[in-house]
C-alpha positions in Angstrom: 0.0 0.0 0.0 1.2 3.5 -0.8 1.2 6.1 1.9 1.7 9.8 1.5 4.7 10.6 -0.6 4.5 14.4 -0.5 2.0 17.1 0.1 -0.4 18.5 -2.6 -3.6 17.8 -4.4 -4.6 17.4 -8.0 -5.8 20.6 -9.6 -8.8 18.7 -11.1 -10.2 18.1 -7.7 -10.0 21.8 -6.6 -13.1 22.8 -4.8 -15.0 26.1 -4.9 -17.6 25.8 -2.1 -20.3 27.5 -4.2 -22.9 24.8 -4.1 -25.0 23.9 -7.1 -28.7 24.2 -6.2 -30.5 20.8 -6.0 -33.3 21.7 -8.4 -32.8 20.1 -11.9 -30.2 17.8 -10.5 -32.0 14.9 -9.0 -34.0 14.7 -12.3 -30.7 14.0 -13.9 -29.5 11.6 -11.3 -30.0 8.6 -13.6 -27.1 9.9 -15.6 -24.9 9.5 -12.5 -25.4 5.7 -12.5 -22.3 4.0 -13.8 -22.1 0.6 -15.3 -21.2 -2.4 -13.2 -17.8 -2.5 -14.8 -17.0 0.9 -13.3 -17.7 0.1 -9.6 -15.8 -2.2 -7.3 -17.2 -5.6 -7.8 -17.1 -6.5 -4.1 -19.6 -3.8 -3.3 -21.3 -3.6 -6.7 -25.0 -4.2 -5.9 -25.2 -1.8 -2.9 -23.1 0.7 -4.7 -25.5 1.0 -7.6 -28.4 1.4 -5.1 -26.6 4.1 -3.1 -25.6 6.2 -6.1 -29.1 7.7 -6.5 -29.4 8.5 -2.8 -30.3 12.2 -2.4 -27.3 12.9 -0.1 -25.0 11.6 -3.0 -26.7 13.7 -5.7 -27.2 17.2 -4.2 -23.7 18.7 -4.4 -23.6 19.4 -0.6 -21.4 17.7 1.9 -23.2 15.8 4.6 -20.4 16.9 6.9 -20.1 20.6 6.2 -17.3 21.0 8.8 -15.1 19.1 6.4 -15.0 22.2 4.2 -12.2 23.4 6.5 -10.1 20.4 5.6 -10.9 20.7 1.9 -9.8 24.3 2.0 -6.5 23.3 3.5 -6.0 20.6 0.8 -7.0 23.0 -2.0 -4.5 25.7 -0.8 -1.6 23.4 -1.6 0.0 23.6 -5.0 -1.1 20.9 -7.5 1.4 18.1 -8.2 2.0 16.2 -11.5 2.8 13.0 -9.8 -0.3 10.8 -10.1 0.9 8.4 -7.3 1.2 11.4 -4.9 -2.2 12.7 -5.8 -3.8 9.3 -5.4 -2.3 8.9 -1.9 -3.6 12.3 -0.9 -7.0 11.5 -2.3 -7.1 8.3 -0.1 -6.0 10.4 2.9 -8.8 12.8 2.1 -11.4 10.0 1.9 -10.0 8.5 5.2 -10.6 11.9 6.9 -14.1 12.2 5.6 -15.3 8.8 6.7 -13.4 9.2 10.0 -16.4 9.2 12.4 -18.9 6.6 11.2 -22.6 7.4 11.7 -22.0 10.9 13.0 -21.6 14.4 11.6 -18.6 15.2 13.7 -15.4 14.8 11.8 -11.7 14.8 12.6 -10.3 18.3 13.4 -8.4 20.0 10.6 -5.3 20.2 12.9 -5.4 16.5 13.5 -5.9 15.7 9.8 -2.8 17.8 9.0 -0.9 16.0 11.7 -1.9 12.6 10.1 -0.7 13.8 6.7 2.6 15.1 8.1 3.3 11.8 9.9 2.4 9.9 6.8 4.9 11.9 4.8 7.5 11.5 7.6 6.9 7.7 7.6 7.6 7.5 3.9 10.7 9.7 4.1 12.0 7.6 6.9 11.3 4.3 5.2 13.0 5.6 2.1 16.0 6.5 4.2 16.2 3.1 5.8 16.0 1.4 2.4 18.5 3.7 0.8 20.9 3.1 3.7 20.4 -0.7 3.5 18.8 -1.0 6.9 15.8 -2.6 5.1 15.3 -4.1 1.7 12.4 -3.6 -0.7 10.7 -6.7 0.8 10.4 -4.9 4.2 9.5 -1.5 2.8 5.7 -1.7 3.0 5.7 -3.0 6.5 8.2 -0.4 7.6 6.0 2.5 6.2 2.9 1.3 7.9 4.7 0.6 11.2 6.4 4.0 11.1 3.2 5.8 10.3 1.2 4.3 13.2 4.1 4.6 15.6 4.7 8.2 14.7 1.0 9.1 15.0 0.9 7.5 18.5 3.6 9.9 19.6 2.2 13.0 18.0 0.6 15.2 20.7 -2.2 16.2 18.4 -3.3 12.7 17.8 -4.9 10.2 20.3 -4.5 6.4 20.2 -8.1 6.0 19.2 -7.7 8.6 16.4 -4.7 6.7 15.2 -6.6 3.5 15.2 -9.6 4.9 13.4 -7.8 6.9 10.8 -5.4 4.2 9.7 -8.2 1.7 9.6 -10.2 4.2 7.4 -7.2 4.5 5.2 -7.6 0.9 4.2 -11.3 1.5 3.6 -10.2 4.4 1.4 -8.1 2.0 -0.6 -11.1 -0.2 -1.2 -13.5 2.7 -1.9 -11.1 4.7 -4.2 -12.6 3.3 -7.5 -16.1 3.9 -6.3 -15.1 7.5 -5.5 -13.6 8.1 -8.9 -16.5 6.6 -10.8 -19.1 8.6 -8.8 -17.1 11.8 -9.1 -16.8 11.4 -12.8 -20.4 10.6 -13.3 -21.6 13.5 -11.1 -19.2 15.9 -12.8 -20.8 15.1 -16.1 -24.2 15.8 -14.6 -23.3 19.2 -13.3 -21.5 20.2 -16.5 -24.5 19.2 -18.6 -26.7 21.1 -16.3 -24.8 24.3 -17.2 -22.7 24.9 -14.1 -19.2 26.3 -14.5 -16.3 23.8 -14.2 -15.1 24.9 -10.7 -18.6 24.7 -9.3 -19.3 21.4 -11.0 -16.0 20.0 -9.5 -17.0 21.1 -6.0 -20.4 19.5 -6.3 -19.0 16.3 -7.7 -16.5 16.0 -5.0 -19.1 16.6 -2.3 -21.3 13.9 -3.9 -18.4 11.4 -4.2 -17.4 11.9 -0.6 -21.0 11.4 0.6 -21.3 8.3 -1.6 -18.2 6.5 -0.3 -19.2 7.4 3.3 -22.6 5.9 2.8 -21.1 2.9 1.1 -18.7 2.3 4.1 -21.5 2.8 6.6 -23.6 0.2 4.9 -20.9 -2.4 4.6 -19.1 -2.0 7.9 -21.8 -3.6 10.1 -22.2 -6.4 7.5 -18.5 -7.1 8.0 -19.1 -7.3 11.7 -21.7 -10.0 11.1 -19.9 -12.0 8.5 -16.2 -12.8 7.8 -17.3 -13.7 4.2 -18.4 -10.1 3.8 -15.1 -8.9 5.4 -13.1 -11.0 2.9 -15.2 -9.8 0.1 -14.2 -6.2 0.8 -10.7 -6.5 2.1 -7.8 -8.3 0.4 -4.5 -9.6 1.7 -2.8 -6.2 1.4 -5.5 -4.6 3.6 -5.2 -7.4 6.2 -1.4 -7.1 6.3 -1.7 -3.3 6.9 -4.4 -3.8 9.5 -2.1 -6.1 11.4 1.1 -4.1 11.1 -0.7 -0.9 12.1 -1.9 -2.7 15.3 1.5 -4.0 16.0 3.0 -0.5 15.7 0.4 0.9 18.1 1.3 -1.7 20.6 5.1 -1.4 20.4 4.9 2.4 20.5 3.6 2.1 24.1 7.0 0.8 25.2 8.8 4.0 24.2 8.8 7.4 25.8 11.0 9.0 23.1 10.3 8.5 19.4 13.3 9.4 17.4 14.8 7.3 14.6 16.8 5.3 17.1 13.5 4.2 18.9 11.8 3.6 15.6 14.5 1.3 14.4 14.7 -0.5 17.7 10.9 -1.0 17.9 10.7 -2.2 14.3 13.7 -4.6 14.7 12.2 -6.1 17.8 8.8 -6.6 16.1 10.7 -8.4 13.3 12.7 -10.5 15.7 9.6 -11.5 17.6 7.8 -12.5 14.5 5.1 -10.0 15.2 5.1 -8.2 11.8 3.7 -9.4 8.5 6.5 -8.5 6.1 5.0 -9.8 2.8 1.5 -10.2 1.5 2.3 -13.8 0.7 2.4 -14.4 4.5 -1.3 -13.5 4.9 -2.9 -16.8 5.6 -6.1 -18.0 7.2 -4.7 -17.7 10.7 -3.6 -14.1 10.3 -6.9 -13.2 8.6 -8.9 -14.8 11.5 -6.6 -13.0 14.0 -7.3 -9.7 12.5 -11.0 -10.3 12.0 -11.7 -11.6 15.5 -10.0 -8.6 17.1 -12.2 -5.8 15.8 -10.0 -3.1 17.2 -7.6 -4.0 14.3 -10.1 -3.2 11.5 -13.3 -1.7 12.9 -13.1 2.1 13.0 -16.1 2.8 15.1 -16.1 3.4 18.9 -15.1 0.4 20.9 -16.9 -0.5 24.2 
């Protein structure tokens, strides 16, 4: 899984918060339905049903406070690196679906801290690899371990926020294609309705964020009820990341300081103890059951 490589956001997702009025738009909502080939197959049926939901077709964010985060994202210069832009988009989705079932969202300061720690984790993992401390086979596990470890030590981010946000990042990986398809379809609707490009982009982004949020809220309780549904949505990469994020959170508790020395020591100990999943080929039934049966490793909602 890629994490944040640098800061920035694609210009084509820039948002002007002028909101398209809802009249004339819902009558065009059938145009926002995409073909089954355009949506993630694992969530295809419910995705098609949710696409015409009014909250996903009105051009207005269900979580209006998130506009503050979108303004921060849009203030950054656009980048030409598609991988960077896609990582930032996944972080943006993870932030929007942060608090399932509620209108409260993660604070903008906390969101920026998550982005900063993601960038720091990638930079540090790159440094480790370039110096020969890790090889390419260990790179992904190092990135995720470092991101969760660093977030746990950031004074702006709580343990529960770290758990929920990194879990939602995996949801964002699964929902990314759904976001893109709905964004594209809604953008076409707004442009055909006569809205200028900037306003159309803003409305399409609002609809796409609401759409993937609804899709996640629908599927998450189904995953709690059925491991088959869980395995339908999450693949081996997600399970590996869920596990390594959890291991990093646990190991971080043994350290008061959190410099590179502590990062290396904690990561090395986790490797020596066999606690990390280094390669996706090591994701077997036992690890899948371990992750699934411990909901704090993959469920982003509040834990009792």
